[in-house]
N, C-alpha and C positions, 0 to 999 in steps of 0.2 A: 933367601932369594937375593940374588945380586942386584946391583944397580940397574943393569940393563933389563933385567926381567921386570923390575918394578916400573921402569919407564914404559916398557911395552904394554904392561897391564894397565897403567894409567891412560896410555894413549887409546887402548882398546875401549876402556870404560868411557873415555870422553867421546869416542866415536859413537858408542852406543847411545850415550846421552844425546849427542847431536842428532843421531838417526831417530831416536825416540821423539826429540823435539820437532824434527822435520815431519815425522809421522803425525805427531800431535797437531802441528800446524796445518798439515794437509787435511787432517780430520776436521780441524776447526773451520778451515776454508770450505770444506764440503758441507759441514753442518750449517755454516753460515749461508752458503748458497742454497742449501735445501730449505733452510728457514726462510730466507728471502723469497725463494720460489713459492714456498707454501703460503707465506704471507701475501705475496703478489697474486697468487691464484685465488686465495681467499678474498683478497680485495677485489679482484676481477669478478669473481663469482658474486660477491656482494653487490658490486656495481651493476652486474647483469640483473640480479634479483631486483635491485633498487630501480633500475631503468624499466624493467618489465612491469614492476609494481606501479611505477609512476605512469607509464603509458596506458596501463589497464586499470588504473585506480577507480575509474568510474563504473567498472563492471562488477559491482558488489551484489547485483541482483540481475534478474532477467527482464527488467523493464526497459522498453526501447527508447523512451523519451530521454533526452538530455545526454545521449551517448553518441560519440563520433567514432565510427568504425575505422580501423587502420587498414591500409592497403594490404592485399594478400601477400605480396612479396615480403613486406616487413614482418607480418605475422609469421610467415614461414621461417624467416631468419631467426627471430627471437624464440620460436618454438623449438627449433633444432638446438639452439644454445641451451635452453632451459632443460631439455631432456638430457643433454650431455653432462650437465653439472648437478643433476639430481643426486641426493645423498640419502636415499632411503635405506635403512639398515636391513641386513639379511636375516636377523633374528631378533627376538624380543630382548635378548640380553643387552643389546646395544641401544635399546629404546630410550633408556634413561639418559644416556650420554648425549644422544642426538634429539632429545625431545623438542627442544626449542627450534632446531634447524628443520626437523621434519614438519612441524606445524607450519613453519614459514614456507617451505617448499610446497606443501599441500595447498596453502592459501593462494600462492602465485599460480599454481596449476589450475585451481578453480577459476581464477580470473581469466586465464587463457581459454578454459572450456566455455565459460559464459560468452566470451567474445566470439568464438567459433559458432556457438549455437545461434546467437543473434545475427551473425553474418549470413546465415543460410536464408534469412528472410529479406536480405538486401536485394534491391532491383538493379544495383550497379555491378557491372562486370568486375571492377577492380576490387570490390570489397566482399563479394559473395564467395565464401570458401568452396562452394560446390563447383564453381567454374575452374578451380585448380585441377579437378579431375578430368576436364575436357580439353586440356591443353597438353600436348605431348612433351613440352619442355618442363612442365611442373607436376605432371601426374605422378611420377615416381616419388619425388620428394614429398609431395602432399600426402600420398598414400602411406609412406613410411612414418611420417610424423603422426598421422591419425592412428595408425596401427600401434605405434609406441605409446601414445596417450591412452588408448584403450587397454594396453597391457599394464601400464603403470597404475591405472585407476584402482583395480582390485587390490593391488599391493598397498596403495595409499589408504584405502578404506580400513585396513587392518589397524591403523594407528590413530583412528579417530574414534574417540569414545562416545561422542555425542552428548557430552555433559553440558556443553555450552550451546547457545543459540547459533553462534557463528559456525560451530562444527556441524550442526544439523544442516545449515544452509550449504556447506561444502558437500556434505553427503548427498543432498538432493541434487546439487549441480552435477555431480559425477554420474548419478543414476540417469538424470535427464540427458546428459551427453551420450551415454551408452545407448539410450533408447533412440535418440535422434539420429546418431551416426550409424545405427544398425539398419535403418531403413530410409530410403530416399523419398518415401511418399509425402513426408512433411516438408520437404524442401520447396522453396518458392519456385525453383527452376522446373520442378516436375511434380508440383503438389497435386495430389488426387489422381494424376494420370501421367505416367512417365513419358508418354508420347507427346505431352504438351510442352516438353522442353523445346521443341521446334517452334512452337507458337511464341514462347517467350524470347527465343533467340532471334526471331525475325520481326518482332513487334516494334522495331525502331527503323529509322532510315538506314542506320548501320547496325548490323547484328551484334548482340551482346557477346555471343560466342565467337571464337575464331572460325574462319572459314573451314579449317581442317576438321575441327570438332563437329561443326554443324553438318558437314557433308558425310562425316563418319556415321553420325547418328541417323541421317537420312538414308544412307546406304543400308544400315542394319535393318531399319524399318521396312525399306522397300524389299529387301531380300526375304524378310519374314512374310510379307504379303504376297510375294511373287508366286509361291507354291501353295498358298492357303486362301481359298476363295472366301472363307468366313471372315477374314481380316480386311477384305476390301472396304466394307462400310466404315471400319475404324480408320482406314487410310484416308477415306473421303472426309469424314467428319473431324479428324484430328490433324491430318497433314495438309490436305488441300484447302483447309480453312485458315491456315497460317498466313498472315498478311504478306503478300508478294514473296512467298517462299522460293519461287522459281528464280528470282533474281539472285538468290544466295546459293543456289545449287550449282555445282560445277558441271562442265560439259559431259564428263563421264557418267555422272548420275542422270543427267537429262537424256543422254542417248539411251541409257539403259531403260529409263522410264518410258520412252517413246517406242523403242524397238522391241522391248519385251512384251508389249501389248497391255501393260498395266494401265496405261491411260485409257485405252479403248475399253478395257474391262470396267474401269470406273464410270465411264460415260454410259455404258450399257446398263450397269447396275443402277445408276440414278434414273435412267429412262424406265427401267422395269420396276423400280421401287421409288416412285416420285416422292413418297412421304419422307424419304431420307433428308431432302432439302428442307422440308417443313420442321424437322427435328433440330435443325441447326439454329443457333441463336440468330435472330434477325440482324444484329449488328455485325455478325461474322459472315453472313451470306455474301456480302460484297467481296470478302476475301476469296471465297469459293469462285465467284464470278470472275474476278481478276485472274486467278490462277488458271481457270479453264480457258479463258480467252488467250492467255499467254501461251499455254501449251498448244492450243489450236493454231496460233500464229506460227509456232515452231514446227508443227506436225505437217509435213507435206501431204500425208494421207488425208488430212481434213481438207486441205486447200485444193486438192485435185481429185475430187471424189466422183463427180458425175460423168459417166461415160455415155455419150449420145451416139446412137447408131441408127442408120436409116434402113428400113426394110421395104424395098420397092414393091414387093408383092402385097404388102398391107397398106402402102401409101401413108405411113405415119412414122413419126420418130419414137423410138423406145428409149426410155431412160432407165438405166440400171445403176443402183448404188453399190459401188465397189469399195467404198471407204466408210468413214464415220461422220460425214458432215451432218447427217440427220440427227445422230445422237448428240453431237457437239452443239448444234443449234437448239436441240431440245433442252439440254441442260442450261444453256444460256437463258432460254425463255423461262424456265422454272425459277432460276435464281433472280432474274429481273422481276418476275411476277411477285416474288417474295418481297423484294425491295419496294416495288410499286405500292404495296399495301400501306406503306408508311410515308409515302410521298404526299405532300400537301398540294392540292390543285390550286391553280392561280385564282385569286379572289377569296380563298378560304383560309388565308393566313390568320393566325392569332398569336397572342402573347405566349401561349403554351407551346408553340412550335420552337424548333431548334434550327439553327443554320448549319447546313452541311455543304462543304465545298464541292461535292459532286451532285447531290440531289437537290440542292437549294433548301427551301423550307421543308423540314422533316419532322415527323412526329416523335422520333427517338433521338436522344442525345448521342454524340459521338462517344464511342467506347474509349475511355482514357488510356486503356492498355494498348490500343492500336492507333492512337491519334498520330504518333510520330511516323507511322508507316504509311499514312494515307497518300503521301506523295508517290511512293512506289506503286501503290494500288492504282492510283490515277494513271500512271504510265502504262499499266497493264490494260486498263479499260480503253485507253486511247488506241490500243492496237486493234480494237474492233472496227474502227473507222480509218485504219491505216491503209495506205495504198496497196499493200500486199494482200490484205484480206478483202477489201472492197473490190479491187479489180478482179480477184479470183471469183468471188461470189457472183458479181454482176456479169462477168464474162460468161459464166455458165448459165445463170438465170435468164439472161437476155440474148443468148447466142442464137443466131438464126432469125432475128426479127426482120432482117432485110431480105430473107429468102421467101419462097412461096408459102411455106408453112412455118410459123414461129415455134421453134423448139421449146423455148422457155414458156410458151403459152399453152401448148396442147398437153393436157394431163394424161397419165397412163394409168390403166386400171389398177395394176399391182402397186402403184405408188400413190394413187389417189387417196386411199384411206390413211396411209402413213402421213402424207402431207396435210390432210385434214386435221389429224390429231396434233401434229406438230404446230400447225397454225394456231390451234386453240391454246396450246401450251405457251405460245408467244403472246397471249393476251387477246387474240382475235376472236375467240369463241365465247359463248355464253351458255351456261347450263340451263338458263331459263328460256332459251330459244325454242319455239315449237318444233316438234319432231318433223312435221310435214315440211317446214321451211328448210330444215337441214337436208332432208332427202332430195328436195328439188334443186338445191344449190349445187352448181358444178364444183367438183373438188378443186382445192387451191393448187395453183401451179407452183413450180419452184420460184418463179419471180415473185409471186404473192407471199411465199414464205420468207424469202430474203427481205422483201420490203417490210413485212410485218416485224421482222427482227429489228430493223432500224427504227421503225415506228415505236416499238416498245422501248427501245433505248432512248428515243426522244422524250417519251412520256415519263420514263423513269428518271432519267438524268436531265431534268429540265434546265438546270443551271448550265449545262454544257450544250444546249441546243445548237447554237451557232457553230461551235467547234465540230459537232457531229455532222451537220449539214456540209460544212466546208470539207470535211474528210470524204463524205460520200460523193460530193461534186468536184473533187479535186481535178478530175478530167471532165471536160465539157461533153465528151462523147456519151457519158453515162446518162446525163439528162436527155440528150437527143435520142439515145436508144430507148430510154424509158418512155418518151413520148411516142416513138414509133411503135413500141409494144402496145401502148394504150390505144393508138389509132387502129392497129390491126385487131386488137381484142374487141374494140367497139364495132369495127367493121366486119367482124366475123371472118377474118382471114381473106379479105378481098385483095386482089392482086395489084391494085393501083398503088402508086408510090405514096409514102406517108404524107408528103407535102400537098398532094391533091386529094387525098381521101378525106371524106367528111369526118370531123372530130367525133369521138365516141360519146355523142350527146345522149342518145336513147339508152345505151347500156349504162352510162354513168348515172342518169336519173333513176334508173331501176335500183341502183345501189342504195339510194336514199330510202327506198321502201324496205330494204334489207340491211340495216346498219351493221349487222354482224357478218356481212358477206366477206369472204376472204379476198375478193377481188377489189375491195375498196382501198387496201393498203398501197398498191402501186400508184393509184391516182392521188391519194392523200400525200404520200411521200413526194411525189413529183411536184405537187402544188406547193408544199412547204419548202422544198429545196429550191424550186425555181423562184419563188418570191424572195427568199433571202439572197440568192445569187444575183438576181436582176437588180435588187435594191442597192447593191454596192458597185454596180458597173458604171463607169463613166461613159460619156457619149461616144467617144472613139471606139470603146469596146463594143457597145451595143449597136451602134449605127454603122460604123466603118468596118470593124473586124467581124461583125456578126457573131458575137460571143454571147451566150452559148448557142443561139439559134439564128439561122438566116432570117432576114426580116419578113419574108413571105411566110415562113413557118411561124414566126412570132405573131403574125396577123391571125393565122389559124388558131393558135393557142388563145389569143385574146378573144376571138369570136366564140370559141368554145366556152371559155370562162363566163363571158357575159350572158350567153344563151343559157348556160347551165344554171347560173345563179337566179336568172329571171324565172325560168321554168320551175326551179325548185320551190320558189316562193309562190308563184302564181298558181301552180298545180297543187299546192297544199302539202308538199313533202316536208317543208320546213316552216316552223312557226317560232314565236318568241322563246319557246322553251328549249329548242335545240339549234338555234341559229348561231350560237357563239362557240360551238365546239364541233368536233367531228369533221367529216368530209366537206360539208358545206362551208364551214368556217375557213378551212384551208384553201378551197378554190376561191372563195370570196376574197381572201387576203391577196391571192395572186391576181385576181381581177382588178382590185384596187391599185395594186402596184403598177400593173400595166396601164391602167387608165391615167394615173398620175404622170407616168413617163410620157404617155402619148399627148397629154395636155400640155406638157412642157415642150416637147418636140415630137410632132406627129410621125408615126410610122405606118398608120393605117391609111392616111390620105383620103379619108372619107368623112365628111362632117356628120353623116347620119349613121356612122358605124356603131356607135354606142347606144343608139336609141332602141326602144323596146321593139322586138321582132313580133310581127303578126298581130299586135294589139295596139289600137289607137291610144295616143297619149290622153285623149279626153276620157277614155274609159279608166285609165290608171288614176287620173286626177279625181275622177268621180269616186273611185274606191277610197282614196285618201280623205276626201271631204266627208264621205259617209263614215269615216273612222273605222273601217273594217280592219281586221287584224292583218290581212295580207297587204292592204293598201298602205297602212302605217309602216309595216316592215319593209316594203319595197322602197318607200321614200327614205327610210332611215338607212337602209343598206345600199340601195341602188338608185339614188335620185337622178343619176345621169341618164336613166332610161327615157326621161322626158326632157324636151329641149329647154335650154336655160330661159328663154323668153317666156315660155308658158309657166315655168316655175316662179319666175320673177313676178308675173301677173298674179299668180296665186298668193305669193308672199304679200304683195300690196293689198290684195283682197283681204287677207287675214288682218293686216295692220288697220285697214279702214274699218273692218268690223270691230276691232278692238277699240279704236278711237270712238266709234259711235256708242260703245257700251259704257264709256267713261263719262260721268257727269260730274264735273268739278270746275270750280271757278279758276280764272287765270291767276297765276302767281307772279308778283312783281318783285324783281331783284334789282338792287342798285350796285353798279360795278364801276370802280375807278379804272380809267384806262391804264394807269401805271401799276395797278394791282389786279389784273384780270384773273390770274390763276388763284391768288389768295382769296379774293372776294367770291369768285365763282365756287371754289371748293367749300368755303365756309357756309354759303347759303344753299347750294344745290345738294350738298351731302346730307343736309338735314331733311330734305324733301322725301316724302314717301314715294313709292313706285307709281301710285295713281297720280300724285301731283306732278311727278316728273314727266309722265306721259301726256299730261294736260298742257294747256297753253302756258307759256312762260313769257312774260314781258320783261324787257331789259331797259333800265334807265342808266345811261352812261354819265359819268362824272369826269370832266376834263382835268387837265393838269393844274388848273387854277382852282379846282374844287367846286366848280359850277356845273349845274346840270346842263347837258347838251340839249339843244333844241331838237324837236322832232317827236313824232309819236310812233311807237313800235307797232307796226302791223305785220309782224313776223320777220320783216327785213332786218331790224336791229338785232333780234335774237339770232338770226342767221350770221350776222357779222360777229356777234359775240362768240358763237360757236366756232366760226372759222379762226378768229384770232386766238381763242383759248386753245383750240386743238393745235394750232401752229406753235404755240409756246410750250405746251406740255410735251409735244413730240420733238422739240428742239434738242438735239444731242447735248447742247451746252448745259441743259438742266440736269443731265445725267439720270433721267428716268429711262431714257431709251438711247441706244447706240444706233448708228447708221453704217451700213455697209457701203462699199465703193459704188454700188448700183443704186444707193438711196433707199434701200430696204431697211425698215426700222424693226428693232427687236429689243426686249427688255434688257436694261443694263445689269450686268452681274454685280456691280458695285452700287446699286441704287440705295442700299441700306444706309448710305451716308446721310440720307434725308430722314428726318424724324417722321415716323408714321408713313414710311414709303409705301407700305402695302395699302394703306388707306388712300394714298394718292393714286395708286394703280386702279383701285376700285372706282375712284372718281373719274379717271380717264376712260375706263370702260363704260361708265354710265353716259358720259357726254358723247362719246363716239356712237354708242348705241342709239342715243337720242337723235343724232344726225341721221342715222340710217332709218330710224322710225319715222322721221319727218320727211324722208326722201331727199335730204340735202347731201350732195356729193362733196367730198373734201379731198384735197390733194395729199393723201397720206398712203404710203406703201408699206404695209405691214408684212413681217416675216411670216411664212406659211405656218411655222410652229404656233404662232399666236392666233392665226386664223383657225387652225385645226383645233386649238383649245376652245375657241368660241363655239365651235360646232360640236362640242361634247367629246373631244378627244379623238377625232378622226385619225386613223393610223397613217403616219407619214414615214417615208424612208429617211431615217436620220442622216445616213451617209449622203444621200442625194441632196438633202436640204443643206448640208454642210458646205457644199460648193458655193452657195450664195452667202451663207452666214459667216463663214470663216474660211476664205479661199486658201490661206496659208496652211492651216491645219488640214484642209482637204488635200492639198498637194502632198503634205508630209505623210498622211495616212495612205494615199495612193501609192507613194513610194514604198511604204512598208508592205502594202498588199502585193505589189508587183516585184518585190525584191527577190532575186534568184538565189542569193547566197544564204548564209546562216543568219537568220534574224536575231538570234541571241547575241551576235557580235555587236548589235546596236545598243545593247545594255538597256533595253526598255523593260518596264514593269507595268502591271495593271494599276497604275496610279498616274496622277497628274498634279503638277505643282502650279498653284494659282497664286498670283500676286494681288493681294488686297491691301491697298494703301501702304505699299512698301513692305508688307509682311508676307512671307511665303508660307502658304498652307498646302500640305500634301493631302490630296483627296484620293481615297481608294475607289477604283471602279468596281471592285468586288471586295467582299470582306477579306482583309489581309492582302490586298492587291499589291501593296508596295514590296511584298516579298515574293510575288509570283512573276517569274521571268517570261517575257514574250518570246515564243519559239515559232518555228515554221508550222508546228502543229496547231497552235492556238492564235496565230496572228490575225486570222479572219475574225475570230471572236473578239480580239483586242480592238480591231478596226470598228466593229459594230458598237462595242461598249464605249469606246472613246467618242464616237460620233453621237451616240445616244446621250452621253453626259453633257457634251457641249451644246447639243440642240435642245434637249428636254430638261435634264436634271438640274443644270446650272442655274436656270431661271424659273424653276418650277413654282416657287412661292409667288413670284411676281405674276406669272401667267394665271395662276389660280385666282389671285385677287382681281386681275383685270377681267377675267371671265365672269367672276361673281358679279362685278358691276354691270357688265354688258348684258348678262342673262337676267338681271333684275328688270331690264327694259324690254328686251327682245325674248319672246318665248322660245325656249330651246327647241320645241317642236317645230317652229317655223324654220329654224336654222338647219334642221335635218335636210332641208330641200337642196342644200348647196354643198359643193366641194370647197376646199379652202381657197383655191384660185378664183372660184366664182364669187365667194363672199368678198374678195378684194374688188371685183367689178361693182358689187353693190355699194361698197364704201366710196370708191373713187371713180366709178364709171369705166368704160372701155378704153383701152390704150390705142385703139385704131384711129384712123383719120376721121375728121368730122364729116358727118352726113349733111352737106349743105342743103340738099333738097328738103330734108326733114326740118332743119333749122329754119329755113325761109318759110316753111309751111306753118310753123308754130310761133313765129316772132310777132310781137305786138309793137305798134308804132304810136308815138305821141308827138305833140308839138307841131302837127301838120305833116309829118312824114307819112308816107304810104308806100305800098309795094311797087308802084310805078314811078315813084319820085326819082328824079335824075340822080340825086346824091345816093339814094338807096341802091339804084342800079350800079352806080360806080362802086359802091361798097362791096356788093356781092361779086362783081367782076374782079375786084382787087383780091378779095379773100380767096376766090376760086382759082384765078389765073396767075396773079402776081405773087401771092404768098406761097411759101413752101409749106409742107405738112407741119414742120416744127413751128413756123410762124402762125399757122392756123391754131395750133394748140396754145400758143402764147396769147393769141387774140381771145380765145375762149377763156383762158385763165384771167385775162385782163378784165373781162366783164363779169365772170361768175366766181372767180378765185380758184377754179379747178380746171386743169388743162384737159380733162377727159370729159367726153359727152356722157349724159345720163344713160344708164343701161337700157332703159326701155324707150329711149328717144327723147327728143325735146318736148314732147307733149306732157312728159312727167316731170319736167323741170319746175321746181317751185322756189320763188315766184317765176313766172314765165320770162323767157328772154325778151327784153324790150329795148327799143331804140327811141330816143327822144331828141328832138331838135332843140338846141340851146343857142342863145345869142350872147349871154354875158357869163362872167365867171361864177363859180359855185357860190361864193359868198353873196353875190348879187342876184342869184337865180331865185325867182319867186314862183317857179313852176309854170305850167301852161296858162297863158292868158289868151284872150281873144286875138289880140294883136300879134302875139308870137305864133299862134297857130296859123293865122292867115298868112303871115310872112313866110312861115315854113312851108305852107301848102303851095304858095305861089312862087316858091324859090327865091323870095326876096331876102337880102341879107343886110345885116348891119356892118359898118365898116370894121369893127373890131373882131368880127367872127373869124376872119381868115388868119388872124394871128394866134388864135387860141388853139390849144391842143385838145384832142378828145379826152374825156374823163369817164369814169365809171363809178357806179354805186353797186358794189358786189352784193351788198345785203339785199338789193332788189333785182339783181341780175340785169342792171340797167346801163346801157351805153349812152352817154351824152355826147352827141355829135354836132359840132357847129356846121352851119350850112355853107360849106366851101364852094367856091365858084369854078374850081378846076379839079379834075380827077387826079392830076399829078400832085396837087397840094394835099388832097385827101390821103393819097398813098404815103407821101413823106411824113405827114403829121401822125397818121395812124401807126406807121411802122416805128416811128420814134417813140410813140407812147407805149406800145406793147413791149418794146425792148427795154424801156426805162422803168417799167412797172410803176408808173406814176401813181402817187398816193391819192387817196380820196377821203372824203368825210360824208357824214349823213347830210342829205339834201332834203 
């Protein structure tokens, strides 16, 4: 081989070597990349395993405690990764190689299975694995993961020997998973009944499920029921009892539900099988009620159902039912009757009751599963008294009341039986009622049925009474039409106009003999509604704008109420057992509301309007004195039937009899003038009731610590009472506050005083002692305090607020009349109170600070705010004050008076002084007599020169009270007296022979003309110098009464 050949061969060998080296290098690079990839994947897989194991480390068993579920989207992500990296061998030959890896995989898979099993019992949407199947965005991925796990489990079980306890737990977990995921019956979402998934989905304010999933499920159920009548009961008990489900259903499903006739079929089924409502859990009945009301609100066929046509040949109106209002009302009545069984009547509350935001005090607790959805259920119930439903129902029920025959009044034979049954379902009937009475009763009219519907709502949802009434009376015309209906019903269709027709007195009284009569509902509803509406009207609305009745019609209503209540008691229809509820209680409440408004500003313009008709007052008083049941009930309920003067005489007669029955010695107390309240409280609080009613003598100690001269013959005690009462009612003491008009009411911050309630009791005792002794004092108490003294006489809180807190009254009036959206004002059912610089939030209703004031509940807000300010805020102080007052004054005596009349007893009339009466009962001393020159000048000055205000100042100057006694000056104790004086008080030695002669002969001393008149109010005594000129008397007397010149005991 030549040189060239060797060179070429060497070059070829070198190329092969280089090529082989390159190939080897490429192989090495690929092997290295493969190795790095393998190691990276292994590391990644190990990290995934480690991460999953770490996140699911707590799920070593199926105990729920101490485990925090991961969100569904995170579980889905890790599940998909875990299934992708699984390394289960295909045959047993590889088992030994992958033994450790397989066991690790199986353990992690078991942790995942336990997490999914436990998540199915979660009530949270984000952690319950079952909710993944109800969302179109996750259902595919969740189904694939679940299917893959179910596929892998049998394969994994092949490699578990069960030799260790841990492997047995894994085996049990896999079997448990297969059982649970094979059937949905055990899932919380649909446990025991797949249809209950709707209930769980809607049991919160916002549904757990997405709107799409919920509507898909609703559509499936509805389609199943649509063509299968046997499934209607299931639809009623499982779908319509879901809380506020209608709010979560879309328009397409709602339209299908209403147009397909399914809703009507449900109503008919319930009406024909009323026991279906009884089979529903009581706590879920309210959900059925809400959904039925909501669907009725949306269903035009329910709201426009009564077709009225007139047949001239038969001269009557014929009603035909072409829709489903009867079935709809029937179902509402059944549901409300079920709820009423567990409602607690007023006065029957106990610690075993529960508070329900809709029913008030309730015998059953709120279902915790549906508590969050109550807000939506409440919105549904409010639709029952919405303008849409109220106007439609009453327009049909009261249509034609202004025509010659009332359409809503005349029953039709073919509907009479239907309405009668419906009325009974609404709670108006009684199975114990005698058959004869039922046969005699005229069948209920549509008006009676509609009114009974709302009466049942009022009795069932007592906590929402004001809101229901506000909804029913949103339009004034409904109250006016209802009154017109009652007048025509009572007048048997007379053709005269309602304003001139006699009120339905005879027919209404007949209802008291038949308490189960269907015709009582319109009158009861009218009375309840009118009382609440009138109680929050201001004077402009009631008197100027004639809302809701013209004044002449209001007079007719007042006359009817007064006559009805009197005849009901006098004729024996009502006694103590049934006077506090039912028809009588409603009409009596309205009567008292009208009487209070008339006493404040008269609209009847007749002083004898409220007196008893056809029966002499002496007869009524005789019944009361004989203590007959009707006499006592009349005085307690309708004391205004007897004139105030006669009742006052009766009161004084009772007091005199009580005084004569007490045999007790006089009590002497010593009081320092600079410690009147402290000494009086310390000594009088210890006295028994008998001792306090007996004579009390007072010894004053002056500022030097010396006993004051004089003997107490009732005059000193009167002075003590006057001075003490003046101090304790002084707003500076902070027991009482004063309004701009000088009206006193308990201070909300009186608790700054130690034992402030004991002080209020003491104030009540001394004020009652003044009344007991017939001493008038110049104190104007708030009506709320006066009503409390009378045993809780019902007052209109909003009406009283105008005097008690004018600023709050104006603000509430603004809210009441606000035309816009009240929710824009950001008000809640709570009030912030400032107590000594600390702000306390007080709820007007339980949880009130979270309840927003809206247009629907603003009237209820006005009532509750006024009630809190007038009654609740000072309830403890009023109770203590009343306790003290009633320890002296028998409550049975106080029944005789209304609150404003009790004020007259305390401080006398606010009218001008009756000078004829005063001159007739005045007593003269020191030589004065009725024909004395100075006395004639005095009466001429008081009558002609003084103004009415100056006459009141003159009376206050002498008696310490600006008002005359209620029964006249003959009852003033001590009597009004005038004595001639010649010297100053400290030199005055009383009447002497010389002073009497000089006074009688009109002789004067030189210093008399320079002296001012003085008075001893404890004796009601005017000390008058013997002036020689009328002008001097006028100037001196005017100066004295305007200066309120002081005095001391003479």
